[in-house]
N, C-alpha and C positions, 0 to 999 in steps of 0.2 A: 594555866600554863602559859599565859601570854603576859607581856609587859603591862604595867599599870596604865601606860599611855594609850594602849589599844583597848577598845571596848569589845568584848566577845559578843555582845548583843548585835553589834554592827556587822562584824565579819564572820560570825559563826565560829571563831576560834581556829579556823583552818589556816592554810598557808599556800603560797604559790612559789615558783622557782626563785622569785626575787625577794620575798619577805620571810622566809623560813627562819632566819637567824634571830628574829624577834621573839621566838618561842622561849619562854623562861624555863631554865633547867631546875631540877630539884636534886640537890647534891648531898643530902644527908639521908640516913636510913629513915624511910617513910613509916609513919604510923597510920592506923585507920583514921584518926582525926585529920591527918594531912590529906588523905584521899577524900574524905567527906567535905573538906574545905576547898577542894578543887586545886590543891597545891601539888599533889602527887598523883600519878596514874594508878599505882598499886601499892599494897602493903602485904607482906607475907607473914603469916603466923606459922607456928610449929616448925620453924627452921632453927638452925644453930649458927652462931657466929655471923649473923647478917651484918653487912657493912656496904658502904658505897663502893662501887667498882670504879677504879681509877680510869676515867675516860672523859675526853673532852665533850662537853654537852653545850648546846644542842648539836646533834650529829645526824646529817642526812644518811639514809640507808635504803637498801632495797630488801624488803621482807619477803621471804619465800614461804608463803602460806599455802594451805590446801587448794585454794582457788587460783594459784599462780603468783606472779610477782606483784608487789604493791610498794609504791613509794611511801616513805614515812620519815619522821624525824624523831630520834631518840631524845627524850628530855629527862629521863631517869635511868640510872644503871646501878644495879645492886648485885652482890654476890652472896649466896646463901649455901650453907651446908645442910643436907638432910640427915636424919638420924642414921641412915645406912652408910653415911660417909660421902654420898654423891654430892658434887658441887654443881650448883646452878648459877649461871650468869644471866640475869634477867633484866630486860629493858622495858621501860615504859615508853610507848610510842604515841605520837600525834600523827594522824592521817590528814591528807590535804583537805578533807571535808570538816575537820575539827573534831572528829571522833577520836577515841583513844583505844589502844590495844596493848597487850602484853605479849612479849616474844622472848625466846631464848636467844642469846648472842649467837649460838650456833646456827640459827635460822635466818640470819641476816648477812648481807654484804655491806660493809661500811664503805661509803663513797664520799666524794665531795660534790658541791653543788654544780660543778661543771660536767659531771658525768652525764653523757647524752641519754642513757637508758633511764636514769633517775628523773631527768627533766621531762622525758617523754611520758613516763608513768604519772608524774605530778600533773602535767597538762591534760593527760587523758582522764584522770580522776576529776579534775575541775570541769572538763567538758561534760563528763557523765553526770556530774551534779547539776550542771545547768540544764541539761536535757531532762532531768528528773523533776525540775521545778514546774 
């Protein structure tokens, strides 16, 4: 998920408030092969009419998960229709520590990199990662 110029072995693939934009977006409908190759965060099967979601990527955001708010950057965005007709807008996220997650668009707030809460969450995640080392 990062530019070829950056070595994920060196930085762990994460980001900070100044270098998040180097994360490489995945802008076509992902396959399992794409995920296994590390190009995409997720691939959905058993859905109908899957297609990329028209969204500028990478995109900073605040993800509202069960444990609270978390800063992330969306690098993948797709829209899928389920057999029952429900439409899902799904995002592939990179977290500051370099791990990935999948979230629904409804569970995030899109922000820009000047958003003070996003910056605080990124810096807090980085500090927590340093404390864990």
